[in-house]
C-alpha positions in Angstrom: -15.4 -0.9 1.2 -14.4 -2.7 -2.0 -16.9 -2.3 -4.8 -18.6 -5.4 -6.1 -18.2 -4.3 -9.7 -14.5 -4.6 -9.5 -14.5 -8.1 -8.0 -16.9 -9.2 -10.8 -15.1 -7.4 -13.6 -12.5 -10.1 -14.5 -11.0 -8.1 -17.5 -9.9 -4.5 -17.9 -7.9 -2.8 -20.7 -4.9 -0.7 -19.7 -3.8 2.1 -22.1 -0.3 3.6 -22.0 -0.5 6.6 -24.3 1.7 9.7 -24.4 4.5 11.5 -26.2 6.8 8.5 -25.8 4.8 6.9 -28.7 6.3 9.4 -31.1 9.8 7.7 -31.2 8.5 4.5 -29.8 10.7 4.5 -26.7 10.2 3.5 -23.1 7.8 5.9 -21.3 9.7 8.2 -18.8 12.3 5.6 -17.8 14.3 6.2 -21.0 15.4 9.6 -19.8 15.5 8.7 -16.1 18.0 5.9 -16.9 20.0 7.9 -19.3 19.0 6.2 -22.6 18.0 9.5 -24.0 18.5 13.1 -22.8 15.6 14.7 -21.1 15.5 17.4 -23.7 15.3 14.9 -26.6 12.7 13.0 -24.8 10.5 16.0 -24.3 11.1 17.1 -27.9 8.8 14.2 -28.9 5.9 16.5 -27.8 6.3 18.3 -31.1 5.3 15.1 -33.0 2.3 14.0 -30.8 -0.7 14.7 -33.0 -3.6 12.4 -31.9 -4.9 13.2 -35.4 -6.7 9.9 -35.8 -7.8 9.5 -32.2 -11.3 8.0 -32.0 -12.1 7.1 -28.4 -15.5 5.7 -29.5 -13.7 3.1 -31.6 -11.5 2.2 -28.7 -14.5 1.8 -26.3 -16.4 -0.3 -28.8 -13.4 -2.5 -29.2 -12.9 -3.0 -25.5 -16.6 -3.8 -25.1 -16.4 -6.4 -27.9 -13.4 -8.0 -26.2 -15.4 -8.4 -23.0 -13.7 -5.9 -20.8 -15.7 -4.4 -18.0 -13.4 -1.5 -17.3 -10.5 0.4 -18.8 -7.6 2.5 -17.3 -6.0 5.4 -19.2 -2.6 6.9 -18.3 -3.6 10.5 -17.7 -0.1 11.4 -16.6 3.1 9.2 -16.5 6.3 9.9 -14.6 7.4 12.4 -17.4 4.7 14.8 -16.1 2.9 15.3 -19.4 -0.8 15.4 -18.7 -3.4 14.2 -21.3 -6.0 16.6 -19.9 -6.0 20.4 -19.7 -4.5 20.7 -16.3 -4.4 24.2 -14.8 -1.7 23.3 -12.3 1.2 23.7 -14.8 1.8 24.0 -18.5 2.9 20.4 -19.1 0.0 19.0 -21.0 -0.8 17.7 -24.5 -3.2 20.7 -24.7 -0.4 23.3 -24.4 2.7 21.5 -25.5 1.7 19.2 -28.5 0.0 19.6 -31.9 -2.9 17.5 -30.4 -3.9 20.7 -28.7 -6.9 19.4 -26.8 -8.0 17.4 -23.8 -7.8 13.7 -24.7 -9.2 12.3 -21.4 -12.8 13.7 -21.5 -13.8 12.2 -24.8 -12.3 8.9 -23.7 -14.2 9.0 -20.4 -17.5 9.8 -22.3 -16.9 7.0 -24.8 -16.1 4.4 -22.1 -19.2 5.3 -20.1 -21.3 5.2 -23.3 -20.3 1.5 -23.7 -21.2 0.7 -20.1 -17.6 0.2 -18.9 -16.2 1.5 -15.7 -13.7 4.5 -15.9 -10.2 4.1 -14.5 -7.6 6.8 -14.5 -3.9 6.1 -14.1 -1.9 8.8 -12.3 1.8 8.9 -11.4 2.4 10.4 -8.0 6.0 11.3 -8.9 6.7 13.9 -11.6 10.3 13.9 -12.9 9.6 17.2 -14.8 8.3 19.3 -11.9 10.8 21.6 -10.4 9.6 21.1 -6.8 9.7 17.3 -6.9 13.4 16.4 -6.5 13.7 18.5 -3.3 13.7 16.0 -0.4 15.1 12.6 0.4 13.1 9.6 1.5 13.9 9.1 5.2 16.0 5.9 4.7 18.0 7.7 2.0 18.7 10.6 4.3 20.3 8.2 6.8 22.6 6.7 4.2 23.6 9.7 1.9 27.2 8.6 1.6 26.1 5.4 -0.3 23.1 6.8 -2.1 23.0 6.3 -5.9 21.7 9.7 -6.9 19.5 10.7 -9.7 18.8 14.3 -10.5 15.2 13.6 -11.3 14.3 12.4 -7.8 17.1 13.6 -5.5 17.9 17.2 -4.4 20.9 18.9 -6.1 21.7 20.8 -3.0 20.1 21.1 0.4 16.7 19.7 1.0 13.8 22.2 0.5 10.8 21.3 2.5 8.8 24.3 1.3 9.3 23.2 -2.3 8.0 19.7 -1.3 5.0 21.3 0.3 4.4 23.1 -3.0 4.7 19.8 -4.9 2.1 18.2 -2.6 -0.3 21.1 -3.3 0.3 20.5 -7.1 -0.2 16.8 -6.6 -3.5 17.2 -4.8 -4.6 19.9 -7.3 -4.2 17.6 -10.3 -6.1 14.8 -8.5 -8.8 17.3 -7.7 -9.0 18.1 -11.4 -9.3 14.5 -12.3 -12.0 13.7 -9.7 -14.0 16.8 -10.6 -13.6 17.1 -14.4 -14.3 13.4 -15.1 -16.7 12.6 -12.3 -17.6 10.1 -11.3 -14.2 8.3 -11.5 -14.7 4.6 -10.7 -11.1 3.7 -10.2 -7.8 5.5 -9.6 -4.7 3.5 -10.7 -1.7 5.0 -8.9 1.9 4.5 -9.7 5.3 6.0 -8.6 4.8 6.0 -4.9 8.2 4.4 -4.1 10.5 7.4 -4.2 8.9 9.0 -1.1 7.4 7.4 2.1 3.8 7.1 3.0 4.3 9.9 5.6 5.9 12.2 3.0 3.1 11.6 0.6 0.6 11.9 3.4 -1.1 8.8 1.9 -3.6 8.3 4.8 -4.8 11.9 4.2 -4.9 11.3 0.5 -7.3 8.4 0.8 -9.6 10.6 2.9 -9.3 13.4 0.4 -10.2 11.3 -2.6 -13.2 9.8 -0.8 -14.6 13.4 -0.3 -15.0 13.5 -4.1 -16.3 10.0 -4.5 -16.6 7.6 -1.5 -17.0 4.7 -3.9 -13.8 5.2 -5.9 -11.6 2.1 -6.1 -7.9 2.7 -5.3 -5.1 0.4 -6.3 -2.4 -0.6 -3.9 0.3 1.9 -4.9 -0.5 4.3 -2.1 1.6 2.6 0.6 -1.0 0.3 2.1 -4.0 2.5 1.8 -5.4 1.0 -1.4 -8.2 -1.4 -1.9 -6.5 -4.2 -4.0 -3.1 -5.6 -4.9 -1.5 -5.0 -8.3 1.0 -7.7 -9.3 2.8 -6.6 -12.5 4.0 -8.7 -15.4 4.2 -12.0 -13.4 1.2 -14.1 -12.5 1.2 -15.0 -8.8 2.0 -18.6 -8.1 -0.2 -18.6 -5.0 -3.5 -16.9 -4.8 -3.1 -13.4 -3.2 -5.3 -12.6 -0.3 -8.2 -10.2 -0.9 -9.0 -8.5 -4.2 -6.2 -8.3 -6.8 -5.5 -7.5 -10.4 -2.7 -8.7 -12.7 -1.4 -6.0 -15.0 0.5 -7.2 -18.1 1.6 -6.0 -21.5 0.4 -7.4 -24.8 4.0 -7.6 -26.0 7.1 -6.5 -23.9 6.3 -2.7 -23.8 3.7 -0.6 -22.0 3.6 2.2 -24.5 3.8 1.8 -28.3 7.2 0.7 -29.5 7.3 -0.1 -33.2 10.4 -2.3 -32.8 8.7 -4.6 -30.2 7.3 -7.5 -32.1 7.5 -10.0 -29.2 3.7 -10.3 -28.9 2.0 -12.8 -26.7 -0.2 -15.2 -28.7 -3.9 -15.3 -28.2 -3.6 -18.6 -26.5 -1.0 -17.3 -24.1 -3.2 -14.3 -23.2 -6.2 -16.6 -22.6 -4.1 -18.9 -20.4 -3.0 -15.9 -18.3 -6.6 -14.7 -18.1 -7.8 -18.1 -17.0 -5.1 -18.3 -14.3 -6.1 -14.9 -13.0 -9.9 -15.6 -12.7 -9.2 -19.1 -11.4 -7.5 -17.4 -8.4 -10.2 -14.8 -8.0 -8.4 -11.9 -9.7 -8.8 -9.6 -12.7 -6.5 -9.2 -15.6 -5.6 -5.7 -16.8 -4.3 -6.2 -20.3 -2.2 -3.3 -21.6 -2.0 -1.8 -25.1 0.0 1.1 -26.4 -1.7 3.2 -29.1 0.4 5.0 -31.7 1.0 8.8 -31.4 -1.9 9.5 -33.8 -4.3 7.5 -31.7 -4.6 4.4 -33.7 -4.2 0.9 -32.3 -1.6 -1.3 -33.9 -3.3 -4.1 -35.9 -1.2 -6.8 -34.1 -2.6 -5.6 -30.8 -6.1 -5.4 -32.1 -5.9 -8.9 -33.5 -5.0 -10.3 -30.1 -7.7 -8.3 -28.3 -10.3 -9.7 -30.7 -9.0 -13.2 -30.4 -9.4 -13.0 -26.6 -12.8 -11.5 -27.1 -14.0 -14.4 -29.3 -12.9 -16.9 -26.7 -14.6 -15.0 -23.9 -17.8 -14.7 -25.9 -17.9 -18.5 -26.3 -17.3 -19.1 -22.5 -19.0 -16.1 -20.8 -20.8 -18.3 -18.2 -17.5 -19.7 -16.9 -16.0 -16.3 -16.5 -18.5 -13.7 -15.3 -20.7 -14.2 -12.2 -18.1 -16.7 -10.9 -15.7 -16.9 -8.0 -12.3 -18.4 -7.6 -12.4 -22.2 -8.2 -10.8 -25.2 -6.6 -7.8 -24.9 -4.3 -4.5 -26.1 -5.6 -4.2 -29.9 -5.9 -7.7 -30.9 -7.0 -7.3 -30.2 -10.7 -4.3 -29.5 -13.0 -5.5 -26.2 -14.3 -7.5 -23.2 -13.4 -11.2 -23.4 -12.4 -14.0 -21.2 -11.3 -17.3 -21.8 -9.5 -20.7 -20.2 -10.1 -21.8 -17.6 -7.6 -24.5 -20.0 -6.2 -21.7 -22.7 -5.7 -23.6 -25.3 -7.8 -21.4 -25.4 -10.9 -17.7 -26.0 -11.3 -15.9 -24.8 -14.5 -12.6 -26.5 -15.5 -10.3 -24.8 -17.9 -8.3 -27.3 -20.0 -5.4 -25.7 -21.9 -3.9 -28.8 -23.5 -5.5 -31.5 -25.7 -6.3 -34.5 -23.5 -5.6 -37.9 -25.0 -8.6 -39.5 -23.3 -9.9 -37.8 -20.2 -9.1 -35.3 -17.4 -8.9 -36.0 -13.7 -10.4 -34.1 -10.7 -9.6 -35.2 -7.2 -11.3 -34.8 -3.9 -14.9 -34.0 -5.0 -17.3 -35.7 -2.6 -20.4 -34.4 -4.3 -22.6 -36.4 -6.6 -22.5 -35.2 -10.2 -25.7 -34.0 -11.9 -24.3 -33.4 -15.3 -21.1 -32.6 -17.2 -21.0 -30.7 -20.5 -18.6 -28.7 -22.7 -19.2 -25.0 -22.4 -19.9 -23.4 -25.8 -21.2 -26.5 -27.6 -23.3 -27.9 -24.7 -22.3 -31.4 -25.7 -22.8 -33.8 -22.7 -19.7 -35.6 -21.6 -19.3 -39.1 -20.1 -17.7 -39.4 -16.7 -17.0 -41.9 -13.9 -15.6 -42.0 -10.4 -13.1 -44.7 -9.7 -11.8 -45.7 -6.2 -12.4 -44.0 -3.0 -13.2 -45.0 0.6 -16.8 -43.9 1.2 -16.8 -45.3 4.8 -14.3 -42.6 5.8 -15.6 -40.0 3.3 -12.7 -40.3 0.9 -14.0 -39.7 -2.6 -12.8 -41.5 -5.7 -11.2 -39.8 -8.6 -13.5 -38.1 -11.1 -12.5 -38.9 -14.7 -14.2 -36.9 -17.5 -14.1 -38.0 -21.1 -13.1 -35.1 -23.5 -13.8 -36.2 -27.1 -12.2 -34.4 -30.0 -15.3 -32.7 -31.1 -15.6 -30.6 -27.9 -12.0 -29.4 -27.8 -11.6 -25.6 -28.2 -8.4 -24.6 -30.0 -7.5 -22.0 -27.4 -8.9 -23.4 -24.1 -11.6 -26.0 -23.5 -13.9 -25.3 -20.6 -15.8 -28.2 -18.9 -19.0 -27.5 -16.9 -19.5 -29.8 -13.9 -23.0 -29.4 -12.3 -22.9 -30.6 -8.7 -25.5 -31.8 -6.2 -25.0 -29.2 -3.5 -22.1 -26.8 -2.8 -18.6 -28.2 -3.4 -17.7 -30.7 -0.7 -14.0 -31.1 -0.9 -11.7 -33.7 0.6 -8.5 -31.9 1.6 -6.6 -34.3 3.8 -3.0 -35.1 3.0 -3.2 -38.7 4.2 -5.9 -40.7 6.1 -3.5 -43.0 7.9 
């Protein structure tokens, strides 16, 4: 059963941190795609120090922003674990100057601030000798046309015993995460696509994880056995069915890349966030700390800007559900849990007023969130004899406009009663 805390969370902070921050290159994919040799990629481990890592500072920052949970990359596709795994030697504890478990202090700090703990874990492991030992079933049927990559495809004959050993390694690392950092609130999986659900034994994996914590939330990247959908880098146009979360980078990169200056503005981040919560989803906003554990000032600036806006408009964000269906209002909206208040998010500066269609309810009061200033409104038109409402026009004067996103509070008489017909005659 999906946990209520996740559906109410609205905002999480994603953290991609690993040896790839040393040179500021793409995490794992840079060697998989041939942009750098595997050997040179792994050589970055010599420069990963975490010398200024202060997870308590991170956690305080995330709390200040308004996040309700955070997800840390415990192991990306490169196979380098941020904790002291006993399943192999590829960890920052054994292979880098950091020389210590980086996950435990982060988990403790996140919990201390009252946030939920999420751990990212890559199923696949392009460093493990037993990983590239079998083909996915559909690949096996089309070997002549397969575009091979040595990190995921066998170099010779398939070795099913090696794959069985890899699954044992895979389960062993997950057992470590679930036991060492218990209780884990959320597991954010990645890298399922290179093998099938049957090869991964995903159904059994879900059951296995629930033995450690029956309440752990699992994302969708376990071939249909997860609890929620995870659209990435592109906001859905239509509202996804069921619980969902939009994961997105603060610039163009998941991990820290010093050359990537293409940052989203605070207003753009707020717009994305409002779109997500207006469709009943969460936003998981990603940052990439530097190799020493510090957060780039440009990233922190944007987090704080988002947090300032959230602080001004908390009532329209938390303890709300998805708002009006498409067509009633030109922008996102939310509705209070008791269905008595509608919140309208207005991105652009209105010249006079804003329009809401299809609201049959009588209006008790309309105000601007943050200032509390009461707004004038009127309904024009309509055909009450066939229950067609007029258009609601709300005056939005200059003094209530928020520079990032104005939020209008519409208090209704009764639960929303919406006119949804395409045409009466």
